C-alpha positions in Angstrom: -14.5 -13.8 -11.3 -16.2 -10.4 -11.3 -16.3 -7.9 -8.5 -18.8 -8.7 -5.8 -20.6 -6.0 -3.7 -20.0 -5.7 0.0 -23.5 -6.8 0.8 -24.3 -10.6 0.8 -20.7 -11.5 0.2 -20.0 -15.2 -0.5 -17.6 -15.4 2.4 -16.9 -19.1 1.8 -15.6 -18.3 -1.7 -13.5 -15.5 -0.4 -12.0 -17.7 2.3 -11.3 -20.4 -0.3 -9.6 -17.8 -2.6 -7.3 -16.9 0.3 -6.6 -20.4 1.5 -6.0 -21.9 -1.9 -3.5 -19.3 -3.0 0.1 -20.5 -3.1 1.1 -17.1 -1.6 -0.5 -13.9 -0.4 1.1 -10.7 -1.7 0.1 -7.6 0.2 0.3 -3.9 -0.4 1.2 -1.7 2.6 -0.3 1.8 2.7 -4.1 1.6 3.0 -4.0 -2.2 2.9 -2.2 -3.3 6.0 -2.9 0.0 7.8 -4.7 3.3 7.1 -1.4 5.2 6.8 -2.3 7.9 4.4 -3.4 10.4 7.0 -0.1 10.0 8.8 1.7 10.5 5.5 -0.4 13.6 4.7 0.3 15.1 8.2 4.0 14.5 7.7 4.0 16.1 4.3 2.4 19.2 5.7 4.7 19.5 8.6 7.7 19.1 6.3 6.4 21.8 4.0 5.9 24.2 6.9 9.4 23.5 8.2 10.9 24.2 4.8 9.1 27.6 4.7 6.7 26.5 2.0 3.1 27.9 2.0 1.8 24.5 0.8 -0.9 22.6 2.6 -2.4 19.4 1.3 -6.0 19.1 2.5 -7.7 15.7 2.3 -9.4 16.4 -1.0 -6.2 17.5 -2.7 -4.2 14.7 -1.2 -6.7 12.2 -2.5 -6.0 13.5 -6.0 -2.3 13.5 -5.4 -2.4 9.8 -4.4 -3.0 9.1 -8.1 0.7 9.8 -8.4 2.7 6.9 -7.0 5.6 7.8 -4.7 6.3 10.6 -2.3 9.0 12.4 -4.2 7.0 12.0 -7.4 3.9 13.5 -5.6 5.9 16.5 -4.5 7.2 17.0 -8.0 3.8 16.7 -9.6 2.3 19.3 -7.2 5.2 21.7 -7.7 4.9 21.6 -11.5 1.1 22.0 -11.5 0.6 25.1 -9.4 -1.5 27.5 -11.6 1.2 27.7 -14.2 3.9 28.9 -11.8 7.4 27.7 -12.4 8.6 24.9 -10.2 10.1 26.0 -6.9 12.2 23.0 -6.0 15.1 21.2 -7.7 15.4 17.4 -7.6 17.9 17.5 -4.8 15.6 19.9 -2.8 12.6 17.5 -3.4 14.8 14.6 -2.2 15.7 16.5 1.0 12.1 17.5 1.6 11.0 13.9 1.3 13.7 12.7 3.7 12.3 15.1 6.2 8.8 13.9 5.6 9.9 10.3 6.0 11.5 11.1 9.4 8.3 12.9 10.5 6.2 10.0 9.4 8.3 7.6 11.3 7.9 9.7 14.5 4.1 9.7 14.0 3.9 5.9 13.6 6.3 5.2 16.4 4.0 7.1 18.7 1.3 4.6 18.0 -0.6 6.6 15.4 -1.5 3.8 13.0 -2.6 0.3 14.0 -3.1 -2.5 11.5 -6.5 -2.5 9.9 -9.3 -4.8 11.3 -8.6 -8.4 10.6 -5.1 -8.0 9.1 -3.1 -9.5 11.9 -5.5 -12.5 12.1 -5.1 -12.9 8.3 -1.3 -12.9 8.6 -1.2 -15.2 11.6 -3.6 -17.7 9.9 -1.4 -17.7 6.8 1.7 -18.5 8.9 -0.1 -21.3 10.6 -0.9 -22.8 7.2 2.7 -22.3 6.1 1.4 -20.1 3.4 4.1 -17.7 2.2 3.4 -14.0 2.7 5.0 -11.2 0.6 4.9 -7.5 0.3 4.7 -5.5 -2.9 4.4 -1.8 -2.3 5.1 1.7 -3.6 6.3 3.0 -0.3 9.9 2.8 0.9 11.6 0.0 2.9 12.1 2.5 5.7 8.4 3.2 5.9 7.5 -0.5 5.9 10.0 -1.0 8.7 8.6 1.7 11.0 5.0 0.6 10.4 5.5 -3.2 10.9 8.1 -2.8 13.7 5.4 -1.0 15.7 2.7 -3.5 14.7 4.4 -6.9 14.4 7.7 -6.4 16.4 11.3 -5.8 15.4 11.5 -9.3 13.7 8.6 -8.5 11.4 10.7 -9.4 8.3 10.6 -13.1 9.4 6.9 -13.0 8.6 7.5 -12.5 4.9 9.1 -14.7 2.2 9.7 -11.7 -0.1 9.6 -7.9 0.3 9.8 -5.5 -2.6 9.5 -1.7 -2.0 8.9 1.1 -4.4 12.5 2.3 -4.0 13.8 -1.0 -5.3 12.2 -0.9 -8.8 12.4 1.3 -11.9 8.7 2.0 -12.2 6.2 2.2 -9.4 2.5 1.2 -9.5 0.4 1.1 -11.7 3.4 -0.5 -13.4 3.7 -4.2 -12.4 7.4 -4.1 -11.5 7.1 -4.7 -7.7 4.8 -7.6 -8.3 7.0 -9.2 -11.0 10.0 -8.9 -8.7 8.0 -10.5 -5.8 6.9 -13.4 -8.1 10.6 -13.9 -9.1 11.6 -14.1 -5.5 8.8 -16.5 -4.6 9.4 -18.5 -7.8 5.6 -19.0 -8.1 3.2 -18.6 -11.0 1.2 -15.4 -10.9 -2.2 -17.0 -11.3 -1.6 -19.3 -8.3 -0.9 -16.3 -6.0 -3.3 -13.7 -4.6 -2.6 -9.9 -4.4 -4.4 -7.9 -1.6 -4.8 -4.3 -2.5 -6.9 -1.2 -1.6 -6.7 1.0 -4.7 -7.3 1.1 -8.4 -3.6 1.8 -9.0 -2.6 -1.3 -7.0 -5.3 -3.4 -8.7 -3.9 -2.3 -12.1 -0.3 -3.2 -11.1 -1.2 -6.7 -9.8 -3.5 -7.4 -12.7 -0.7 -6.4 -15.2 1.5 -9.0 -13.5 -1.2 -11.6 -14.0 -2.1 -12.0 -10.3 -5.8 -12.3 -9.1 -6.7 -9.4 -6.7 -8.7 -9.2 -3.6 -9.6 -5.5 -2.7 -10.1 -4.3 0.8 -11.5 -0.8 0.5 -9.6 1.9 2.3 -10.5 5.5 3.4 -8.9 7.3 0.4 -9.7 4.8 -2.4 -13.1 3.5 -1.5 -14.7 4.9 -4.7 -12.1 3.6 -7.1 -13.1 1.3 -10.0 -12.5 -2.2 -8.8 -14.3 -4.0 -11.6 -11.2 -6.1 -12.3 -10.9 -7.5 -8.8 -12.0 -11.1 -7.9 -13.8 -9.7 -4.8 -14.1 -6.4 -3.0 -14.6 -6.2 0.8 -14.6 -3.5 3.4 -12.0 -5.2 5.7 -11.0 -8.7 6.8 -13.1 -8.9 10.0 -15.5 -11.4 8.5 -13.1 -13.5 6.6 -10.1 -14.1 9.0 -11.3 -17.5 10.3 -9.5 -19.1 7.4 
């Protein structure tokens, strides 16, 4: 199937795609919730606390999101500053990222990032159908925990048959590693599952694993190339009665 525009969507076909999948495999940042602004704020607060004169504005952060992983993002920025030598060692980047992760958790715990429209209904409908849910994400297990504990409760892990985070694989998206590991845990064929993503990087990762992809556009990736997706929608508001 080719990508379908947001106007005049064949909602019955999208619902069928969701319902007929043997499992739904979901990304986290941007897909389950619009977390990227909270991540950006946490990065900037961590930089200020470390005495760095770095500030990632939205346009710059959008470009940096092409680099998967927080530590990798810091390293990429540090090595690309107008030809200046890198300021931070690997250990300093790791410490800075730990601070950022703590600050992000504080923002989320204060209620700063609800699930995107239609997501909870999508998850609940899948559970009612006994359709397995899984997570395949670049973010860390700690970040997943703080987000979903606030949104689904402390027992959120019971909602998912498999969870693979970015800190559990060798290569992050757009490499297919997280998806391949999820498929192994689910013991299901790729073509019989459905990946739900929000970015071109996520689409590339799922497609490389052989999984059909449904894109739900997010704030930072709405203009990505989604030509390889089965369908592209704005959110799940109109397709959650499945």
